[in-house]
N, C-alpha and C positions, 0 to 999 in steps of 0.2 A: 360353216364347222358345226363339227359331232359334237353332240351335247353329252358334257362326263358326270355320267350317274354318282351323286354323291350320297355316304353314309356320312352322320354325324354322331361321335361318339362322347358323352363326358356325362357323369353321375349328378352335378351341376344344372339345375336347369335353366338359370339364369345363365351360365356359363355359356350352355349349346345353344341355347334363346339368340345370344349375341351371334356366336359364328354361325350360325342360317342366316340371320339377319344378310350380314359382313358379306356372305356368300352369294345371298341374292342378286347381289348388285353385279356379280359379272353373269354373261347371256350364256356362256358357255357351261355355266354348273346348274345341274338339277336334284335338287335333295329330293332322293327315292327313300329316305327313312330316316330316323333317329333312333339312339338306343343310349340305355344309362348305367349301362354297365358293361363288363369286358365279355361276360355270355352271353349277353340278348347279340352284342355287336357281330356275332361270330354266326349265331343263327339266321338273324337279317342279311348277313353278307350269302348264306349260304342262299336264304329265299330271293331276294333278291338282285343278289349277282352285281354289286355297283363296280364301278370302274376304278374307286379310290374312295376309300376310310380315313377321316379327319379323325385324331383319337387322340382322348385323352390317356398322362401316365397314370395317376393317382386315383383306384381304385378300389372298392373294395372288394374282397373274393379276387376274382381275378384282373390283372390290373394292365397296365395299356402294352407295356410288351412282354407278359404272359399271351394277352390277345391276337397280338402281332405278329408272333408265332404259328398263336394258332392258323391265323388270316391268311399265312405263308403254305401254309399244310395244304390250303383246298386245293381244291381242282384247277380251276381260276381264282388266283390268290388276286387280289384287288393292288393299285397301288398304297401305299401307306405314308398318311403328315401326322406326325406326333403335334398336337396343339395342347401345353401344357402350362401350366404356374411351375414348374421346376425346371433349371437350367442343367440340373447336375444330370442327366439322365440322357445327355446329347450326344452323348460320344459311342454309350450304349446303343441307343437309337439306330445307328447307320449296320450297326449290326446283323439289322434285320432290315435291309435295304428301305429306308426311308425315303421317299424322294427330297423329305424338308422339313424342321424341325421349329415350331413358332410358338415364343412365347409370349402369354397372358401378362397385360395386356394386349392383345395386337395393333402390330405396328402394319398399314395398311398397302403400305408400298411393297413390303415381305410377304404382302398374302398377295397383292396383284401378283408378283415375282414366281413366286407358287402355281399361281393358277396359270402362269405363261409357260412353264415348267410340265406342267399337267397336261395342257392342249399339246404340246409338241409328242408327248410321252404317249397318250390314249390315241390322237387323231395319226398320227404319222401312219407309215403303211403298219396296217396290221398284224403282217408277217415279223417286222423288223421289231418293233416297239410293243406289242401284245405281254399282259402280265404274265402270259404262260410261257413265252419268248423267255423271262429272266430265269427260267428254274431250267435253261439248257446248258451247254457247256461249252466253253470253250476247246476248239478239236485243234490238236497242232501235231506236223506230223515229221518224224525223228527217224532216220538212219530205217525208214519202209514201213516203220512201225505207226500207227494212231493213236492217240494221245489224250484222253478228254479230263479237262481240267474244270474243278468246280472254281468259277469265279472270283465266290469267300475266301480262296484261297491262296490266292496270289497276294501277296504282297507291294509290288512294284513291278516294272518294267523298266530297264534301261536299253538303251541302245550304243552299240559299239562298234566301231567301225561300218561292216555293213550286215553285223548279226545285233537281233534283239534277241535280250538274254530275261527268261521268267522269271521273278523268285517266288516261291514256295513258303512257305512255314520248313517246310523238310526237303526242300527239291528244287532244282531250277530246270529251265531246257532252255535251249537256245533255238532259232527261230530264224526263219530268213523275211519275215513276215516285217513289212517298215512300223513303226512307231504310229503314226496313224490310221495303218489297217489294222491294228489289235484295237487302239482307244475308239475307231467305229464300231468293232465288235462287240466291243466292252459299254458302249454306250447307254447300256440300261442300268450300268450296275453302278456305282459311286466310285468312278477312278476319275484319275485330275492331273494333267500336263501341270508341271511342276516348272521345267524346265526344257531344250529343245530337244533332249537326249532322255529324259527321265518322263514316268506315269506312275503315281501311287493310289493303292486302294485306301481312299478316306479313314475306312474301316476303323486302319490301325495306326495313324496319326494322333504321336501321342505332344509331341512338343515342337515348340516352332521358336529359330532362336535368332536373331538380327547378328550377320555375319558383314561384310562392306562392301559399298556402296549402292546400298539398300536392298541388295540380294538379304539371304534367310537359309538356314542348315536347319533341315527338317530331320524327324526321330522319326521312325515307328516301330510299334508292341514288335518284340523279335528279330530285331533289325540293329546291327551292333555299328556298319557306315553308316554315318551321317549324310544326308541327298543332301544336294543345292537346290536354291528355288532362285529364279531367275526373278532379278526385281520386278520385270513386267508381266509377270505372273504372281508375285505378292497379293495385290488389294483383290483379283479374283479368289485365290485360294483361301484368304482369309473370311471374304463372303460368303465362301460357302460351307466353312468350319462356322462360326461364330454368329450368335445369336443377336 
């Protein structure tokens, strides 16, 4: 198993030491550095090139969200896991391609799940799951033209008969690729299958409402239509979305 080079960022010394201790229990984790501010996190990320940064949110001067934005602009951006005492920033965190959002005091089972997810991302085929590739765009061909779509602009994808429709904020495309093919291509971004016919971008989820027979309806930012969530997917969806 490849070692996951890890940078821990928290302005509170004891919180930082606690997380370093917990991470030290995992053989795949190597703590390559610590930082007590957003600015120092960016500097050390440039110097150490970690695979992942565990990042606090509330810090003086440059907070965690600003630091995450700066980290994603690096030539080799690391994966980001937010680790904070503030649950209200969870939705915003996924706009910065966060792998997970951990809440203090840390739940060891959730932390273990996070590490397993990181192991898959970091140790899988480099060409597929490296941080650099997360900056790539989804290429689709329509009428002979090749369009390049930023995955962060995709709201959701649905399958209708033999066509997959990709819905963006101000546009939509029809492609022949199956949902499974699209799901694989977007695997390093926060997309989730909620139904045999739907994949949604978790960054835009705003509401989940009980429907009938254990199914739910899901609302997305900027989308009037309510999407069906099959009962078989509800538990996993809530696990991904909730703290």
